[in-house]
C-alpha positions in Angstrom: 0.1 0.1 0.0 1.4 3.7 -0.8 2.7 5.3 2.7 1.2 8.6 1.5 -2.1 7.3 1.2 -1.8 5.1 4.0 -0.7 8.3 6.2 -3.6 10.4 4.8 -6.3 7.8 5.8 -4.7 8.0 9.4 -4.9 11.5 9.4 -8.6 11.4 8.5 -9.1 8.4 10.9 -8.1 10.8 13.9 -11.0 11.9 16.2 -9.4 15.0 16.8 -8.8 16.0 13.2 -12.7 14.9 13.2 -13.3 17.6 16.3 -11.0 20.4 14.9 -13.0 20.0 11.5 -16.3 20.2 13.7 -15.4 23.0 15.9 -13.9 25.0 12.3 -17.5 24.6 10.7 -19.1 25.6 14.3 -17.0 28.7 14.4 -17.8 30.0 10.7 -21.4 29.1 11.4 -21.7 31.2 14.7 -19.9 33.9 12.7 -22.1 33.9 9.7 -25.3 33.8 11.6 -24.4 36.4 14.3 -23.5 38.4 11.3 -27.0 37.6 9.1 -28.6 38.8 12.3 -27.6 42.0 13.0 -27.2 42.9 8.9 -30.1 44.8 7.0 -30.8 46.4 3.6 -30.4 49.9 3.8 -33.1 52.3 2.5 -32.8 55.0 0.0 -33.0 57.2 2.8 -30.1 55.5 4.4 -27.7 55.4 1.6 -28.3 59.3 0.5 -27.5 60.6 4.4 -24.3 58.3 4.7 -23.1 59.8 1.4 -23.4 63.2 2.7 -21.8 62.1 5.8 -19.1 60.1 4.1 -18.3 63.6 1.9 -18.6 65.5 4.3 -15.5 63.6 6.4 -13.9 64.1 2.9 -13.9 67.6 3.1 -13.1 67.9 6.8 -9.7 66.0 5.6 -9.0 68.8 3.1 -9.8 71.2 5.4 -7.1 70.2 8.2 -4.5 69.4 5.1 -4.7 72.6 4.0 -4.6 74.2 7.4 -1.3 72.4 7.8 0.0 73.5 5.2 -1.2 77.3 5.8 0.8 76.9 9.4 4.1 75.6 7.6 4.0 78.5 4.8 3.0 80.9 7.5 0.3 81.9 5.6 -2.4 81.7 8.4 -4.5 84.8 9.2 -3.2 86.7 12.6 -5.7 86.3 15.4 -6.1 82.5 14.4 -6.8 80.5 16.7 -3.8 78.1 17.2 -3.8 74.4 16.5 -1.5 71.6 17.0 -0.5 70.2 13.2 2.3 67.6 12.6 5.8 68.9 10.8 5.1 66.7 8.0 1.6 67.8 6.3 2.0 64.8 4.0 0.9 62.7 6.9 -2.7 64.2 6.5 -2.8 64.4 3.1 -6.3 62.7 2.1 -4.4 61.7 -1.7 -1.8 59.7 0.4 -4.3 58.6 2.9 -4.5 54.2 2.9 -8.3 54.6 2.8 -11.0 57.8 2.7 -14.4 57.7 4.2 -16.9 55.7 2.2 -20.6 55.7 2.7 -20.5 52.3 4.5 -18.5 53.3 7.1 -21.7 55.8 8.3 -23.9 53.0 8.3 -24.8 51.4 11.6 -26.3 48.0 11.3 -25.4 47.2 7.8 -22.6 44.2 6.7 -20.7 45.6 3.5 -18.1 42.8 2.2 -15.7 44.8 1.0 -15.0 46.5 4.1 -15.4 43.4 6.8 -14.2 40.7 4.5 -10.3 41.5 5.0 -11.2 41.3 9.2 -13.0 38.4 8.9 -10.3 36.7 7.3 -8.1 37.2 9.9 -10.5 35.2 12.3 -10.1 32.7 10.3 -6.6 32.3 9.9 -6.4 32.7 13.4 -8.6 29.6 13.8 -6.6 27.6 11.1 -3.3 28.5 12.7 -4.3 27.0 16.2 -5.8 24.3 13.9 -2.9 23.7 12.0 -0.6 23.4 15.5 -2.7 21.2 17.1 -3.2 19.0 14.6 0.3 18.8 13.7 1.5 18.4 17.3 -1.2 15.7 18.1 -0.5 13.3 14.8 2.8 12.7 15.6 3.0 13.3 19.2 0.1 10.5 19.5 1.8 8.1 17.2 5.6 8.2 19.1 3.3 8.2 22.7 1.3 4.9 21.4 3.6 3.2 19.5 2.4 3.8 16.3 5.3 4.8 14.6 7.4 1.9 15.6 4.8 -0.5 14.0 5.0 1.4 10.9 8.8 1.5 10.8 8.4 -2.5 10.0 7.1 -2.1 7.6 9.1 0.7 5.9 12.2 1.0 7.8 13.6 4.2 6.8 13.0 6.4 9.6 13.5 9.5 7.2 11.2 8.5 4.7 8.2 7.9 7.3 8.9 10.9 9.3 9.0 12.7 5.9 5.9 11.4 4.2 4.3 11.9 7.6 5.0 15.8 7.2 4.2 15.8 3.9 1.3 14.2 4.0 -0.1 17.0 6.6 1.3 19.7 5.4 -0.7 18.9 1.9 -4.1 17.9 3.9 -3.8 21.4 5.7 -2.9 23.2 2.6 -6.1 21.7 0.8 -8.1 22.4 4.6 -6.9 25.9 4.5 -8.1 26.8 0.8 -11.6 24.5 0.8 -12.6 26.6 4.1 -11.4 30.2 3.1 -13.4 29.8 0.0 -16.2 28.3 1.7 -16.1 31.4 4.8 -15.5 33.8 2.1 -18.4 32.6 -0.2 -20.9 32.7 2.6 -20.4 36.1 3.8 -20.5 37.2 0.2 -24.2 35.9 -0.3 -24.9 38.2 3.3 -23.5 41.1 1.3 -25.7 40.1 -1.5 -28.5 39.5 0.3 -28.6 41.3 3.8 -26.2 44.0 3.7 -24.4 45.6 1.3 -21.0 44.0 -0.9 -19.1 47.2 -1.4 -16.8 48.5 -4.0 -15.1 44.9 -5.0 -12.8 45.8 -7.9 -9.4 44.3 -8.8 -7.4 46.0 -5.7 -9.8 44.5 -3.1 -9.4 40.8 -4.7 -5.5 41.6 -4.7 -5.0 42.7 -1.3 -7.5 39.8 0.0 -6.0 37.1 -1.8 -2.6 38.2 -0.9 -3.7 38.3 2.9 -5.3 34.8 2.4 -1.4 33.6 0.9 0.0 35.3 3.7 -2.5 33.6 6.1 -2.0 30.4 3.9 2.0 29.9 4.4 1.1 30.8 8.7 -1.0 28.1 8.7 2.0 25.7 6.9 4.3 27.2 9.3 2.5 26.9 12.6 1.9 22.7 11.6 5.0 22.4 10.8 6.1 24.0 14.2 3.7 21.8 16.0 5.0 18.7 14.4 8.7 19.6 15.1 8.0 20.3 18.9 6.0 17.2 19.4 8.7 15.4 17.4 11.4 16.5 19.9 9.3 16.1 23.1 7.5 12.8 21.9 4.8 13.8 23.1 1.9 16.3 22.0 2.1 18.0 25.4 5.5 18.6 24.4 4.5 21.0 21.9 2.0 22.1 23.8 4.0 23.1 26.8 6.4 24.3 24.8 4.1 26.9 23.4 2.5 27.8 26.8 6.1 28.3 27.8 7.0 30.9 25.0 3.9 33.1 25.6 4.6 33.4 29.4 7.9 33.8 29.6 8.6 35.3 26.7 5.7 37.2 25.1 4.3 38.3 28.3 7.2 37.6 31.3 10.3 39.1 29.0 8.2 41.9 27.0 7.9 43.4 30.8 11.1 43.3 31.7 12.2 44.9 28.4 9.8 47.8 29.0 10.8 48.1 32.8 14.8 48.5 31.6 13.7 50.5 28.9 15.1 48.4 26.1 15.0 49.8 22.7 12.6 48.2 20.1 11.3 45.6 22.0 9.1 44.2 19.9 11.5 43.2 17.1 12.4 40.5 19.4 9.0 39.2 19.8 7.3 36.6 17.8 3.8 37.9 17.9 5.4 41.0 16.1 7.0 39.4 13.0 3.9 36.8 12.6 1.8 40.3 12.6 3.9 41.7 10.1 4.2 39.3 8.0 0.5 38.7 7.5 0.0 42.2 7.1 2.7 43.0 5.0 4.2 45.4 7.7 3.6 46.2 11.2 5.1 49.9 12.8 5.6 49.6 16.4 7.0 52.4 18.7 10.2 53.1 20.1 10.1 55.5 23.5 13.9 55.6 23.4 14.1 57.1 19.9 12.8 60.4 21.3 14.6 61.0 24.1 17.4 63.4 23.6 15.2 64.7 20.8 13.9 68.7 21.3 10.6 69.8 22.2 8.5 70.1 18.9 11.2 68.8 16.5 8.9 66.5 15.6 10.6 63.6 16.2 9.1 59.9 15.0 9.8 57.6 17.2 8.2 54.7 15.1 9.7 52.0 13.1 8.6 49.1 11.1 9.0 45.5 10.7 8.4 44.7 7.0 6.9 41.4 5.9 10.0 39.9 3.6 12.2 40.1 6.8 9.5 38.6 9.2 8.8 36.0 7.2 12.7 35.1 7.1 12.6 35.0 10.9 9.5 32.2 10.9 11.2 30.7 8.0 14.4 30.1 10.2 12.7 29.1 12.9 10.7 26.6 11.8 13.7 25.4 9.8 15.7 24.9 12.2 13.2 22.9 15.0 12.2 20.8 11.3 15.6 19.9 11.0 16.2 19.0 14.8 13.7 17.3 14.7 14.6 14.9 11.8 18.0 14.6 13.5 16.9 13.3 17.0 13.9 10.9 15.1 17.2 9.4 12.9 19.0 8.4 16.6 16.5 7.9 18.5 15.2 5.1 20.6 12.0 4.9 20.0 11.4 1.4 22.1 
């Protein structure tokens, strides 16, 4: 019998995997039902009022930018009330704004697919990351603990091939689950937007950005799956992966972050795995370094923010996952499994 097919059947037969799939469907169903219950088709009056409010909001943004330019150029008339404006007026330039106010922003109780799809996809990705990590850890951890791997090696006495096939089967299955779940999930909310809300502006830019987010999220799901698999292989038990993840969050993400803030360390967010995960998933992440402007003169317009871009963030995640996976294969090859 083909080893890949055998592993795929074993994976699909696991009760934990089946339970997680049921929870995935339930979580998506509850989210869709809540959205549907809290949305309605806007009336003509609501739409006209929302368009007027959006136009007024854009006009106010233009006014703020013009007043900022006038202050910088010294064109403010005498006696004008002093207001605070940034040193660089381009930061309040509506033309450079990532997103201008639209009518859907002023329609409370109306679900707009174009506006909400990104955040809904983030929710699904977070669940799939947890799904992948837990399934990856339990898949190999249970076999190592119960002796299933030993029985498999009696049939195929090549450790690297067996472990590699297990990991490949797991990643392939998670890729299929991620794609199918995402397509079905977004399709349900698209239907809700069409029938009980508003579809919004679904142009090429929207689909390109949504597709990029989904692609980055799928990579993150596969990395989390491989990470759970590697940690469980190193610890020979599912609980080893769960314990390592819990210890990391408590000791480093919470404890070390607090200590770094107390000692006023520069750019502590760069040392946190969660920062790189957020940067990769969003394309980039902006953080604040309080030390950057300590010596700056008051009113100098010092900007203490810094950016972690998606490329370096992905490199960190790949190096971490790759190193643990290599270590897991190396230990598995020479470990006594009995």
